[in-house]
N, C-alpha and C positions, 0 to 999 in steps of 0.2 A: 481497769482502764487500759492496762497493757494488753489484755486479751482482746479488747475491742479494737485497739489500734492494729494488733496483729491480724485480726479478721479483716479489717479495712484494707490492709496491705495485700492480703491474699486475694480478696475480691477484685481489687484494682488490677492486680497482676493477671488474673483470669480474664477480666474484661479486655485488657490490652492484648493478651494472647488470642482471644476470640476475634478481636478486631483485625489483628494481623493475619489470622487464618482466613478470615472473610475476604480481606483485600487480596490475599494470594490466590483465592479461588477465581477472582476476576469478575467483571460485570456479567451478570447472567444474560445470555443472548439467545434469541430465538430466530432461526433461519427458516422461513416459510417457503416451501416449494411443493412440487407434486404435479403441476401442469405447466407446460411451456411449449412454445414452438422452437425452443432451444434445448440443448442437452442438459436438462436440470440434474440428471443423475450424475453427470460429470462435474457440473459447476458447484453444486451445494457442498459436497465434501471438501472441495478446494477452498471455498469461502470459509468454511469452518476451520480448516488447517491454518489459513492465513491469519485469521483473527486470533485464534487460540495461541499461535506462535508468539504473539506479543507478550503474553502473560497477563494482559489486561482484560481478556474476555474468556468466558467459559460458555461455549456454544452448544446448542442442541438443534437438530434438524427435525422439523415437523412437516409431514406431507399431507396434503389435502386429499379428499377422495379423487378418484380418476375422473376424467372428463365425462360429464353426464351423470355423475354420481350424486348422492344426496349431500349437498353442501350444508344442510342443517346440522350434520354431525360434526362439522368442523367448528369447534368452539374453543380457541386458545384462551387461556387466562393471561392476557397481556400484562396484567398488573404484576406478575411474577418476574418480569424482565426489565432490564435497564435499556436494552437495545433489541429492536426487531429488524431483521434483514429480509427484504422481499426479493426472492428469486422465483418469481411467479408471474405467469401470463396465461390465464385460463378462465374457467367459469367464474361467474360472480359469486362472492360469498353471500351468506345469509344476511338479512337486515340486522339481526342480533349481533353477528360478528362484526359487521361494518360499524355499527354504533359503538361497540366495545373498543374497536381500534381507534376511532375518532376520539373517544374519551381518553384513551391511553396517550395519544399524542398531545391533545389539548392540555393534559395535566403534566406534561413534561417528558414524556417518553421519547427516547431517541430512535431514529429510523435511518436505515440505509436502503436506498433504492438502487438495485443493481441491474444494469444493462436493460433487458427486455421488460423489466418491471414497469418501465414507463410506457409500455404498450397496453398495460392492463386497465380494466375497469373504465372504459371511455365514458360511461354514463354516470359514474359515481362522482358527484360534484366535489365532495370533500377530498377524495383521494387525488383528484386532478389538481386541486389547490396545493396539496402536500407535494405533488410531483413537480410543480412549477411548469414543466413542459412535458409533452408526451407525443407519441406518434402512432400511426396505424389505427385499427379499430374504427374506421370511418371518421376519424377526427378531421375536422375542417374548420372554416372560419367561425363557426358557431362556438367552438371550444376555446377560442382565444387567438392571439396573434402569433406569427412567427417572431422569434427573437434571435438575433445573431449580430455579429460584428461585420461591418463593411468599411474598408479604409480606416480601420482602427476606431470606428465610431459605433456605439451600441445602437442597433436599429430595432424598433418595434413595428412590425410590418403586418397590417391588417388585410393584405391582399387575400382574395378568395383562393382556396385550393386545399387539397388533402394534406394531412400532416403525416410526416414520417417517410424517410427514404434512406438508402445507403447504396453505394456502389460496391464493386468487388473489394474484398478484404485487402488491406495494404498496411504497411508501416506508415505512421504519420507523426508530424511534429505537433506536440502539445505546447501551447503558449499560455502562460499565466496572465490573467487579466487583473487579478487582485493579488499582490505579492505580500501584503502584510496581514492576511488572514491567518489564523492559527494553522490551518491545514496546509497552506502553501508557503508559509514563512520559512525561509532558508532554502527552499527548493530552487533549482535553476529556473530562469524565466522561460526557457525553451528546452524541451527534451523530447527524444524520439521514443515513440511507443511501439511495441511489438505488433505484428500483423493482426488487424482487427477490423470489425465493421465500424465505419465512421458515420454515426447517426447524423442525419441532416433533416432540415425542414420540420423540426419539432415545433409544436405550437401548443399553447395552453394559457391558463390564467396568468402565470408569471408574477404572482403576488408574493411580496415579501421574499423575493428571490435575489440571490447574488450569483453571477456567473464568475466562477473562479478561474476557469481555463477554457480555451477554445482550440479547435483544429481546423485548418483550411481544407475544405472539401473540393479539391481540384477535379476536373472532369476527365482526366486521362484514363481512369479506370471505370468510367461510367457512374452515373448518379451524382455527379459533382454539381454543387450549387455555385462554385467559385466565390464562396464567402466563408467567413470564420464561424463555425458552428459550435454551440455550447457543448462541452464535454464533461466538465465538473461543475456542479452547482450546489448551493446550499439554500434551504428554504426554512422559514420559521412558520409554525402553525400553532397558535395559542402559545403555550409554554414549551412546546416541543421543537426539536431541531431535526432537520432532515438533510442528509448528505445524499446527493444524486449523482451517480457516475454512469455514463452511457458506455463505458469501456468494459471489456472482459468477455467477449464472445468465446464460448467454451467449445473445445474439441475434447475427444477422449483423452483423459490425462491432463486436461487443462488447456493445452495449446499455447502458442506464443503470446497471445494477449494476456492470459492469466499468469504466465510465467514471467511477464515483464516486471522488472523491479519497480518501474514507475507506477504501474497499476497496483501492485501489492502495497507499496508505501502509501499511496494516496487513499487506498481503501482502509488501511489500518489507521491512518491519521484522521480520515473522515469519520470513521466509526467512533474514535475517541472523542472527537469534537461533538458528535451527535449526542453522546452521553453526558459530557462534562462542560461543553462550551469552550474547551481549551485542548491543547495538544502538548503532551510531555515527551513524546517520542522524538529522539534526535534523528536528523537526516542521515540515512545510511550511507556508508562510504561508496556503495555501488549504485547509487541513484544515477540514472542515465543522464546524458547531456545531449546537446543537439548533434553531437558527432556520431552517435550510434546507439542502437538498442542494447539493453542489458537484460539478459534472461537468467532467471534462477531456476535451474532444473528441478529442484526440490522445494521451491517456493519460499525458501528462507535465506536470510543473509548468511554468508560464509563466516565461519568462526576463525579465530586466529590459529587454532590447532589444525583445522582443515587446510588453511593456507600454507602452513609449514609442512604439512604432510605431502603437499603437492609442489612446493616451490623448487624442490630438488630436481624436478623434471622440466624446469623452465625452458620454454621455447618461445622467443619473442614473436615468431611468425604465427603462433597459435593464440596466445593470450597473455596479457599483463595483469590479469585480475588477482593473482595470488600476491604479487608484489604490492599492488594497490591496497589490498586488504591489510597487509603488514604495515605499510606506510600510514594508513589511516589509524591503526591502533597506536603506532608510535606518536602520532600527533595528539591523540586523545590522552596519552599518558604524560604529556609534557609536565615536568615538575614532580612526577611520581617516580622517585629513584628505584623503589622496589619493583614496580611494574615494568619500568624500562630495562632493568637488569634481567628480569625474567625473559623479555624478548631478546636481549643480547645473548643470553645463554642458548636460546633456541636457534639464533643465527650461527653461533659458534658450532653447534651440533651439525648444522648443514655444511659448514666449511670443512668440518672434519670427516664428512661422509665421502668416501671415494666414489660412490655411485652418483653423487649430485653432479649436475652439468656445470661446465665452465661458465655458461651464461648465468646460471643461478648464483654462483659464487661471486661473480663480478658485481652483480646487483647488490648483494649483501655486503660486500666490501665497501661499496660506495656509501651505503647507509651507515655502516659502522664508522666510517671515516669522520662522520660529524656527530654521531650519537653514542659511539662506543666508549668503553672505559678500559682500565688496565686489565680487566677480566679477559678481553678478547685478544690482547697483544700477542700472547704465546701462539695461539692458533693462527694468527695472521702471519707471524714470522715463519711458520712452517710452510706457507704458500709462496714465499719469495723465490724459492728454488724452482717453482713451476713456471716455465717460460710463458705459458698462456695467461698466468695470473700475476706475474711479477710486477707489472706496472701498477695495477690496482692495489696490490698488497703493499708495495712501497709507499704509494700515495696515502693509504690509510694509516700506515705506521707513522709517517711524517706528521700527519695531523694529530694523531693520538698521543705522540710522545713530545709534543711541543711543551 
């Protein structure tokens, strides 16, 4: 009996370990690319990096045959994946592959449609239903209505005309239309996106579709409709969930649209929702506001160690991002004495660094004045004799020694 019980414990432990390892590997994700009127060789690796950075996804890139090639050789086994990301705009797939993809989505597969993917397959009925809205490819009134916001009212417009347009690339303000959806929950109602193509005049079936966010397509740079165009959408098809983002026009190395923290965050959150129906990722500290674009040069959120490695060179005329990162971590650690003390020790190290700027030390003294402990008192006392830091040091000491 004891042996049987021991065997049960061992098996249960192995199953738990297997489950944990499986979860650590992330949701298996397929990124389909290979043809596009956009720079797919630049965009697909960036999409993979952005998704895999979350730890939630494990992505691989699959390329189709080149334009004019034998598409019958393109036969992904969609059933192996939790998420399929479409970075494709090219030749039609084979009927076999189309049917397999439809079955995958109907049975609950998650999908992300990225940027020009909504230009694809104008004659494929099911794909257009999954897209909600699309453009170009000779789309017109036969494919469905224009859908947009005008004077804050949702408009379904059956006017005849071609689908799909955009003006010159620009920064534009993204405005949330549904703020309690898992993807947009907690995000600012309005935020500025990095230079990008603002897709306009999209039209399509628009079935089972929610418009999460729009952007106003003004006419100052050409191609403007002077209305609020859909930018982020969700669509349900059978049991499947589709996240559709029109953002992210790629340059070599990604470019400002893909480096934008808003694009990165909404892509990550949209992908998780497509797989699970929910979003567990917290809103990052550097998510942009309406005041300005936030770009991530390496596509990932700055770590606390990176912030402290750079805060010593602080120059308010250049950036406040390092301080903002530190402040965000302090807020997240509220009530965690061990974690807060770790940050305090990192602050004291900067205060003791003769190479750190006066500006950096002033900022950290202000932070320590309300969150510091006895640990930092000695280092702060050493700064009282510094004429440039005297006032901030004495203020911090007064508060800490009450």
